[in-house]
N, CA, C and O atoms as a CHARMM CRD file, in Angstrom:
* protein
*
  272
    1    1 MET  N     84.07700  99.38600 104.18200 PROA 1      0.00000
    2    1 MET  CA    83.69600 100.23100 102.89100 PROA 1      0.00000
    3    1 MET  C     83.95400 101.57300 102.69000 PROA 1      0.00000
    4    1 MET  O     84.37900 102.02100 101.62500 PROA 1      0.00000
    5    2 GLU  N     83.68700 102.30100 103.77800 PROA 2      0.00000
    6    2 GLU  CA    83.79700 103.63400 103.97200 PROA 2      0.00000
    7    2 GLU  C     85.21200 104.03300 103.72800 PROA 2      0.00000
    8    2 GLU  O     85.49100 104.85300 102.85300 PROA 2      0.00000
    9    3 ILE  N     86.04700 103.50900 104.43200 PROA 3      0.00000
   10    3 ILE  CA    87.62800 103.64600 104.27600 PROA 3      0.00000
   11    3 ILE  C     88.08500 103.44300 102.82600 PROA 3      0.00000
   12    3 ILE  O     88.83400 104.25800 102.28800 PROA 3      0.00000
   13    4 ILE  N     87.61200 102.31600 102.17900 PROA 4      0.00000
   14    4 ILE  CA    88.04500 101.90900 100.91800 PROA 4      0.00000
   15    4 ILE  C     87.64700 103.08500 100.08800 PROA 4      0.00000
   16    4 ILE  O     88.50100 103.67400  99.42400 PROA 4      0.00000
   17    5 ASP  N     86.37600 103.46400 100.08900 PROA 5      0.00000
   18    5 ASP  CA    85.71900 104.57700  99.30000 PROA 5      0.00000
   19    5 ASP  C     86.35300 105.82700  99.32400 PROA 5      0.00000
   20    5 ASP  O     86.58000 106.43300  98.27700 PROA 5      0.00000
   21    6 ARG  N     86.69900 106.32500 100.57400 PROA 6      0.00000
   22    6 ARG  CA    87.59100 107.59700 100.88600 PROA 6      0.00000
   23    6 ARG  C     88.81500 107.51500 100.13300 PROA 6      0.00000
   24    6 ARG  O     89.27400 108.39700  99.40600 PROA 6      0.00000
   25    7 GLN  N     89.31200 106.36500 100.37400 PROA 7      0.00000
   26    7 GLN  CA    91.00100 106.38800 100.00300 PROA 7      0.00000
   27    7 GLN  C     90.95000 106.22900  98.50100 PROA 7      0.00000
   28    7 GLN  O     91.72000 106.90700  97.82100 PROA 7      0.00000
   29    8 PHE  N     90.04500 105.32500  97.88600 PROA 8      0.00000
   30    8 PHE  CA    89.79100 105.34400  96.28700 PROA 8      0.00000
   31    8 PHE  C     89.76500 106.77300  95.66600 PROA 8      0.00000
   32    8 PHE  O     90.30600 107.05400  94.59600 PROA 8      0.00000
   33    9 LEU  N     89.07900 107.64100  96.45300 PROA 9      0.00000
   34    9 LEU  CA    88.91400 108.93600  95.74700 PROA 9      0.00000
   35    9 LEU  C     90.01800 109.80700  95.65200 PROA 9      0.00000
   36    9 LEU  O     90.09100 110.68900  94.79600 PROA 9      0.00000
   37   10 GLU  N     91.01000 109.55300  96.63600 PROA 10     0.00000
   38   10 GLU  CA    92.52400 110.10200  96.73800 PROA 10     0.00000
   39   10 GLU  C     93.40000 109.53600  95.78400 PROA 10     0.00000
   40   10 GLU  O     94.12700 110.25000  95.09400 PROA 10     0.00000
   41   11 THR  N     93.37800 107.85700  95.66100 PROA 11     0.00000
   42   11 THR  CA    94.42300 107.32400  94.85700 PROA 11     0.00000
   43   11 THR  C     93.51800 106.19800  94.01700 PROA 11     0.00000
   44   11 THR  O     93.46200 105.02000  94.36800 PROA 11     0.00000
   45   12 PRO  N     92.84500 106.71900  92.89700 PROA 12     0.00000
   46   12 PRO  CA    92.19400 105.84700  92.03600 PROA 12     0.00000
   47   12 PRO  C     93.13500 104.79300  91.25400 PROA 12     0.00000
   48   12 PRO  O     92.69300 104.03300  90.39200 PROA 12     0.00000
   49   13 TRP  N     94.23300 104.83100  91.58300 PROA 13     0.00000
   50   13 TRP  CA    95.13000 103.68300  90.83200 PROA 13     0.00000
   51   13 TRP  C     95.40500 102.51800  91.72400 PROA 13     0.00000
   52   13 TRP  O     95.92800 101.47700  91.32700 PROA 13     0.00000
   53   14 TYR  N     94.99900 102.76400  93.03500 PROA 14     0.00000
   54   14 TYR  CA    95.19700 101.48200  93.88500 PROA 14     0.00000
   55   14 TYR  C     94.13400 100.48400  93.62100 PROA 14     0.00000
   56   14 TYR  O     92.91900 100.68200  93.60200 PROA 14     0.00000
   57   15 GLY  N     94.80000  99.34700  93.41500 PROA 15     0.00000
   58   15 GLY  CA    94.08300  98.04100  93.24400 PROA 15     0.00000
   59   15 GLY  C     93.97200  97.30600  94.67600 PROA 15     0.00000
   60   15 GLY  O     94.33800  97.93700  95.66800 PROA 15     0.00000
   61   16 SER  N     93.52000  96.10600  94.80400 PROA 16     0.00000
   62   16 SER  CA    93.23200  95.43900  95.90500 PROA 16     0.00000
   63   16 SER  C     94.49100  95.22000  96.78300 PROA 16     0.00000
   64   16 SER  O     94.30100  95.28500  97.99700 PROA 16     0.00000
   65   17 ARG  N     95.79800  94.96100  96.33000 PROA 17     0.00000
   66   17 ARG  CA    96.78800  94.84300  97.10500 PROA 17     0.00000
   67   17 ARG  C     97.24000  95.99600  97.71200 PROA 17     0.00000
   68   17 ARG  O     97.73800  95.83800  98.82600 PROA 17     0.00000
   69   18 GLN  N     97.18900  97.24300  97.21500 PROA 18     0.00000
   70   18 GLN  CA    97.77200  98.44100  97.76200 PROA 18     0.00000
   71   18 GLN  C     96.68200  99.06000  98.53500 PROA 18     0.00000
   72   18 GLN  O     96.87000  99.83500  99.47300 PROA 18     0.00000
   73   19 MET  N     95.63800  98.71300  98.13500 PROA 19     0.00000
   74   19 MET  CA    94.46800  99.15300  99.36700 PROA 19     0.00000
   75   19 MET  C     94.85800  98.27500 100.71600 PROA 19     0.00000
   76   19 MET  O     95.21000  98.79500 101.77500 PROA 19     0.00000
   77   20 THR  N     94.75100  97.04600 100.52000 PROA 20     0.00000
   78   20 THR  CA    94.99000  96.30600 101.61300 PROA 20     0.00000
   79   20 THR  C     96.13900  96.79600 102.27200 PROA 20     0.00000
   80   20 THR  O     95.87500  97.10300 103.43500 PROA 20     0.00000
   81   21 ARG  N     97.41200  96.99700 101.93000 PROA 21     0.00000
   82   21 ARG  CA    98.41000  97.56100 102.52100 PROA 21     0.00000
   83   21 ARG  C     98.24000  98.97500 103.24100 PROA 21     0.00000
   84   21 ARG  O     98.81200  99.22900 104.30200 PROA 21     0.00000
   85   22 HSD  N     97.49400  99.78000 102.64800 PROA 22     0.00000
   86   22 HSD  CA    96.97900 101.02900 102.95400 PROA 22     0.00000
   87   22 HSD  C     96.30000 100.83800 104.22000 PROA 22     0.00000
   88   22 HSD  O     96.58600 101.43200 105.26000 PROA 22     0.00000
   89   23 MET  N     95.20300  99.80500 104.04600 PROA 23     0.00000
   90   23 MET  CA    94.46000  99.75400 105.44900 PROA 23     0.00000
   91   23 MET  C     95.25800  99.15600 106.41900 PROA 23     0.00000
   92   23 MET  O     95.24600  99.70200 107.52300 PROA 23     0.00000
   93   24 GLN  N     95.94700  98.16700 106.27400 PROA 24     0.00000
   94   24 GLN  CA    97.03300  97.56500 107.33800 PROA 24     0.00000
   95   24 GLN  C     97.85800  98.66700 108.03300 PROA 24     0.00000
   96   24 GLN  O     98.09700  98.67200 109.24000 PROA 24     0.00000
   97   25 ARG  N     98.30800  99.69000 107.06800 PROA 25     0.00000
   98   25 ARG  CA    99.10000 100.80900 107.64100 PROA 25     0.00000
   99   25 ARG  C     98.18000 101.51600 108.81800 PROA 25     0.00000
  100   25 ARG  O     98.60600 101.79900 109.93800 PROA 25     0.00000
  101   26 GLU  N     96.80000 101.75200 108.33500 PROA 26     0.00000
  102   26 GLU  CA    96.00500 102.65100 109.04500 PROA 26     0.00000
  103   26 GLU  C     95.59200 101.51400 110.31800 PROA 26     0.00000
  104   26 GLU  O     94.98000 102.05200 111.24100 PROA 26     0.00000
  105   27 GLU  N     95.83200 100.10200 110.47600 PROA 27     0.00000
  106   27 GLU  CA    95.61400  99.61700 111.56900 PROA 27     0.00000
  107   27 GLU  C     94.13100  98.72600 111.51800 PROA 27     0.00000
  108   27 GLU  O     93.54900  98.29400 112.51300 PROA 27     0.00000
  109   28 HSD  N     93.77300  98.60300 110.37500 PROA 28     0.00000
  110   28 HSD  CA    92.47100  97.90700 110.02600 PROA 28     0.00000
  111   28 HSD  C     92.91700  96.37700 109.63100 PROA 28     0.00000
  112   28 HSD  O     93.69600  96.17000 108.70000 PROA 28     0.00000
  113   29 ARG  N     92.35900  95.34100 110.41400 PROA 29     0.00000
  114   29 ARG  CA    92.68800  93.93000 109.98300 PROA 29     0.00000
  115   29 ARG  C     91.73400  93.57600 108.72000 PROA 29     0.00000
  116   29 ARG  O     90.51800  93.61400 108.90600 PROA 29     0.00000
  117   30 CYS  N     92.07500  93.34600 107.85900 PROA 30     0.00000
  118   30 CYS  CA    91.39900  92.89700 106.57000 PROA 30     0.00000
  119   30 CYS  C     92.47300  91.96300 105.60200 PROA 30     0.00000
  120   30 CYS  O     93.69200  92.11200 105.69000 PROA 30     0.00000
  121   31 GLY  N     91.95500  91.16800 104.84600 PROA 31     0.00000
  122   31 GLY  CA    92.76500  90.58600 103.84300 PROA 31     0.00000
  123   31 GLY  C     92.64800  91.29700 102.68800 PROA 31     0.00000
  124   31 GLY  O     91.95700  92.30600 102.55000 PROA 31     0.00000
  125   32 ARG  N     93.53600  90.60700 101.59500 PROA 32     0.00000
  126   32 ARG  CA    93.28500  91.21700 100.16300 PROA 32     0.00000
  127   32 ARG  C     91.89200  90.63400  99.42700 PROA 32     0.00000
  128   32 ARG  O     91.30200  91.33200  98.60200 PROA 32     0.00000
  129   33 HSD  N     91.54100  89.64600  99.69800 PROA 33     0.00000
  130   33 HSD  CA    90.65900  88.91900  99.09200 PROA 33     0.00000
  131   33 HSD  C     89.23600  89.64200  99.58400 PROA 33     0.00000
  132   33 HSD  O     88.25500  89.73000  98.84500 PROA 33     0.00000
  133   34 ARG  N     89.27900  90.09500 100.81800 PROA 34     0.00000
  134   34 ARG  CA    87.91200  90.68800 101.37900 PROA 34     0.00000
  135   34 ARG  C     87.90900  92.30400 100.64400 PROA 34     0.00000
  136   34 ARG  O     86.85500  92.85600 100.32600 PROA 34     0.00000
  137   35 VAL  N     89.12600  92.86700 100.46500 PROA 35     0.00000
  138   35 VAL  CA    89.13900  94.07200 100.14900 PROA 35     0.00000
  139   35 VAL  C     88.73300  93.99500  98.62400 PROA 35     0.00000
  140   35 VAL  O     87.88400  94.76500  98.17600 PROA 35     0.00000
  141   36 ARG  N     89.27400  93.17600  97.94300 PROA 36     0.00000
  142   36 ARG  CA    89.05800  92.75400  96.45600 PROA 36     0.00000
  143   36 ARG  C     87.37900  92.48800  96.17800 PROA 36     0.00000
  144   36 ARG  O     86.87200  92.86500  95.12100 PROA 36     0.00000
  145   37 ARG  N     86.76800  91.96200  96.98600 PROA 37     0.00000
  146   37 ARG  CA    85.20000  91.49500  97.05600 PROA 37     0.00000
  147   37 ARG  C     84.46500  92.78400  97.29300 PROA 37     0.00000
  148   37 ARG  O     83.46400  93.08500  96.64300 PROA 37     0.00000
  149   38 LEU  N     85.02700  93.60600  98.32100 PROA 38     0.00000
  150   38 LEU  CA    84.24300  94.63600  98.64700 PROA 38     0.00000
  151   38 LEU  C     84.57100  95.85200  97.49000 PROA 38     0.00000
  152   38 LEU  O     83.70300  96.71300  97.34200 PROA 38     0.00000
  153   39 MET  N     85.60200  95.91500  96.81000 PROA 39     0.00000
  154   39 MET  CA    85.95200  97.06800  95.79400 PROA 39     0.00000
  155   39 MET  C     84.90100  96.51300  94.52000 PROA 39     0.00000
  156   39 MET  O     84.26400  97.29100  93.80900 PROA 39     0.00000
  157   40 ARG  N     84.86300  95.11200  94.39800 PROA 40     0.00000
  158   40 ARG  CA    84.02600  94.70400  93.20400 PROA 40     0.00000
  159   40 ARG  C     82.65100  95.01600  93.61600 PROA 40     0.00000
  160   40 ARG  O     81.89400  95.53300  92.79500 PROA 40     0.00000
  161   41 LEU  N     82.24000  94.74000  94.85600 PROA 41     0.00000
  162   41 LEU  CA    80.67200  95.17300  95.14400 PROA 41     0.00000
  163   41 LEU  C     80.47300  96.56700  95.05900 PROA 41     0.00000
  164   41 LEU  O     79.31800  96.95900  94.89700 PROA 41     0.00000
  165   42 MET  N     81.41600  97.40800  95.14200 PROA 42     0.00000
  166   42 MET  CA    81.17900  98.97100  95.07400 PROA 42     0.00000
  167   42 MET  C     81.39000  99.30800  93.80000 PROA 42     0.00000
  168   42 MET  O     81.17100 100.44900  93.39200 PROA 42     0.00000
  169   43 ARG  N     81.83000  98.35800  93.05800 PROA 43     0.00000
  170   43 ARG  CA    82.13100  98.70900  91.43900 PROA 43     0.00000
  171   43 ARG  C     83.34400  99.63800  91.25200 PROA 43     0.00000
  172   43 ARG  O     83.30000 100.44000  90.32000 PROA 43     0.00000
  173   44 LEU  N     84.42300  99.60200  92.05600 PROA 44     0.00000
  174   44 LEU  CA    85.68700 100.26100  91.94300 PROA 44     0.00000
  175   44 LEU  C     86.66500  99.73400  91.15800 PROA 44     0.00000
  176   44 LEU  O     87.20100  98.68200  91.50900 PROA 44     0.00000
  177   45 VAL  N     86.98000 100.26600  90.18600 PROA 45     0.00000
  178   45 VAL  CA    88.14700  99.63800  89.06400 PROA 45     0.00000
  179   45 VAL  C     89.24200 100.61300  88.91900 PROA 45     0.00000
  180   45 VAL  O     89.10200 101.73000  88.42200 PROA 45     0.00000
  181   46 PRO  N     90.58700 100.01600  89.48500 PROA 46     0.00000
  182   46 PRO  CA    91.59100 101.07900  89.32900 PROA 46     0.00000
  183   46 PRO  C     92.04400 101.38200  87.99900 PROA 46     0.00000
  184   46 PRO  O     92.04600 100.53000  87.11000 PROA 46     0.00000
  185   47 ILE  N     92.51600 102.83200  87.79500 PROA 47     0.00000
  186   47 ILE  CA    93.05200 103.08100  86.50600 PROA 47     0.00000
  187   47 ILE  C     94.44900 102.58900  86.41200 PROA 47     0.00000
  188   47 ILE  O     95.20800 102.60000  87.38100 PROA 47     0.00000
  189   48 TYR  N     94.79700 102.13400  85.16600 PROA 48     0.00000
  190   48 TYR  CA    96.27000 101.72300  85.06800 PROA 48     0.00000
  191   48 TYR  C     96.39600 101.87500  83.51500 PROA 48     0.00000
  192   48 TYR  O     95.44500 101.75300  82.74200 PROA 48     0.00000
  193   49 GLN  N     97.66600 102.15300  83.15600 PROA 49     0.00000
  194   49 GLN  CA    98.16100 102.20800  81.80700 PROA 49     0.00000
  195   49 GLN  C     98.11500 100.76500  81.12300 PROA 49     0.00000
  196   49 GLN  O     98.44400  99.75100  81.73800 PROA 49     0.00000
  197   50 GLU  N     97.69100 100.75900  79.83500 PROA 50     0.00000
  198   50 GLU  CA    97.70700  99.26200  79.23800 PROA 50     0.00000
  199   50 GLU  C     98.97500  99.34700  78.42900 PROA 50     0.00000
  200   50 GLU  O     99.57400 100.34700  78.03100 PROA 50     0.00000
  201   51 PRO  N     99.28400  97.88400  78.25600 PROA 51     0.00000
  202   51 PRO  CA   100.74600  97.86700  77.50300 PROA 51     0.00000
  203   51 PRO  C    100.41000  98.13900  75.88300 PROA 51     0.00000
  204   51 PRO  O     99.34100  97.73100  75.42700 PROA 51     0.00000
  205   52 LYS  N    101.11200  98.65600  75.26500 PROA 52     0.00000
  206   52 LYS  CA   101.15700  98.84700  73.91100 PROA 52     0.00000
  207   52 LYS  C    102.02600  98.08900  73.09500 PROA 52     0.00000
  208   52 LYS  O    103.03700  98.53400  72.55200 PROA 52     0.00000
  209   53 THR  N    101.54100  96.76400  73.01400 PROA 53     0.00000
  210   53 THR  CA   102.33400  95.87300  72.61200 PROA 53     0.00000
  211   53 THR  C    102.45100  95.63000  70.91700 PROA 53     0.00000
  212   53 THR  O    103.49200  95.25800  70.37500 PROA 53     0.00000
  213   54 SER  N    101.31400  95.88600  70.27500 PROA 54     0.00000
  214   54 SER  CA   100.80000  95.47400  68.78800 PROA 54     0.00000
  215   54 SER  C    100.95800  96.83800  68.19100 PROA 54     0.00000
  216   54 SER  O    100.03000  97.04100  67.40700 PROA 54     0.00000
  217   55 LYS  N    101.66000  97.69600  68.25600 PROA 55     0.00000
  218   55 LYS  CA   101.78000  98.83600  67.30100 PROA 55     0.00000
  219   55 LYS  C    102.56900  98.71600  65.84200 PROA 55     0.00000
  220   55 LYS  O    103.79700  98.70900  65.92000 PROA 55     0.00000
  221   56 LYS  N    102.17100  98.65200  64.95300 PROA 56     0.00000
  222   56 LYS  CA   102.80600  98.57600  63.61700 PROA 56     0.00000
  223   56 LYS  C    103.74200  99.68900  63.51000 PROA 56     0.00000
  224   56 LYS  O    103.32900 100.79200  63.86900 PROA 56     0.00000
  225   57 HSD  N    105.00200  99.57600  63.05100 PROA 57     0.00000
  226   57 HSD  CA   106.24200 100.51900  62.65000 PROA 57     0.00000
  227   57 HSD  C    105.81500 101.03800  61.31100 PROA 57     0.00000
  228   57 HSD  O    105.53900 100.17500  60.47800 PROA 57     0.00000
  229   58 LEU  N    105.71600 102.24500  60.97000 PROA 58     0.00000
  230   58 LEU  CA   105.23200 102.64900  59.70000 PROA 58     0.00000
  231   58 LEU  C    106.41800 102.28200  58.72500 PROA 58     0.00000
  232   58 LEU  O    106.05400 102.10300  57.56300 PROA 58     0.00000
  233   59 GLU  N    107.66500 102.14800  58.95400 PROA 59     0.00000
  234   59 GLU  CA   108.77700 102.06500  57.99600 PROA 59     0.00000
  235   59 GLU  C    108.82100 100.43300  57.38000 PROA 59     0.00000
  236   59 GLU  O    109.42300 100.08700  56.36300 PROA 59     0.00000
  237   60 HSD  N    108.03500  99.57100  58.26400 PROA 60     0.00000
  238   60 HSD  CA   108.16400  98.16700  58.02900 PROA 60     0.00000
  239   60 HSD  C    107.47100  97.89800  56.89300 PROA 60     0.00000
  240   60 HSD  O    106.39500  98.48500  56.77900 PROA 60     0.00000
  241   61 LYS  N    107.84500  97.07800  55.92200 PROA 61     0.00000
  242   61 LYS  CA   107.50500  96.55100  54.60800 PROA 61     0.00000
  243   61 LYS  C    105.94900  95.43500  55.23200 PROA 61     0.00000
  244   61 LYS  O    106.14100  94.65200  56.16200 PROA 61     0.00000
  245   62 ILE  N    104.75500  95.52900  54.67100 PROA 62     0.00000
  246   62 ILE  CA   104.09100  94.58600  54.93300 PROA 62     0.00000
  247   62 ILE  C    103.80600  93.76700  53.63200 PROA 62     0.00000
  248   62 ILE  O    103.47900  94.29000  52.56700 PROA 62     0.00000
  249   63 TYR  N    103.95600  92.50700  53.82100 PROA 63     0.00000
  250   63 TYR  CA   104.04600  91.31200  52.83400 PROA 63     0.00000
  251   63 TYR  C    102.50000  90.78000  52.44900 PROA 63     0.00000
  252   63 TYR  O    101.56700  90.78700  53.25200 PROA 63     0.00000
  253   64 PRO  N    102.43700  90.42300  51.37800 PROA 64     0.00000
  254   64 PRO  CA   101.08800  89.78600  50.96700 PROA 64     0.00000
  255   64 PRO  C    101.10200  88.44900  51.70000 PROA 64     0.00000
  256   64 PRO  O    102.13200  87.84100  51.99400 PROA 64     0.00000
  257   65 SER  N     99.75900  88.01800  51.98800 PROA 65     0.00000
  258   65 SER  CA    99.78900  86.74400  52.71600 PROA 65     0.00000
  259   65 SER  C     99.90100  85.64200  51.65000 PROA 65     0.00000
  260   65 SER  O     99.55500  85.85000  50.48700 PROA 65     0.00000
  261   66 ALA  N    100.39600  84.45300  52.07500 PROA 66     0.00000
  262   66 ALA  CA   100.71600  83.33400  51.12300 PROA 66     0.00000
  263   66 ALA  C     99.47400  82.42100  50.94900 PROA 66     0.00000
  264   66 ALA  O     99.48000  81.65800  49.98300 PROA 66     0.00000
  265   67 SER  N     98.53100  82.42200  51.69300 PROA 67     0.00000
  266   67 SER  CA    97.49800  81.63300  51.69200 PROA 67     0.00000
  267   67 SER  C     96.69300  81.65900  50.18800 PROA 67     0.00000
  268   67 SER  O     96.25900  80.57400  49.80200 PROA 67     0.00000
  269   68 SER  N     96.51900  82.62500  49.49100 PROA 68     0.00000
  270   68 SER  CA    95.71200  82.72200  48.36400 PROA 68     0.00000
  271   68 SER  C     96.48100  82.27100  47.13900 PROA 68     0.00000
  272   68 SER  O     95.94100  82.28100  46.03300 PROA 68     0.00000
């Protein structure tokens, strides 16, 4: 947990998969599910950019609904 915490302070965008790869490069034997459980226990949530899929275009016409 100490290793995960130290690395998360340096790279807050690391999720469980990247954190597992980092730990395996440092020669610590652990799986993704264990890292995920420990990160959840420490309440570490990675920072990531959310998709912007539902933005309205200003030039598009908005039609009235046909339900009324």
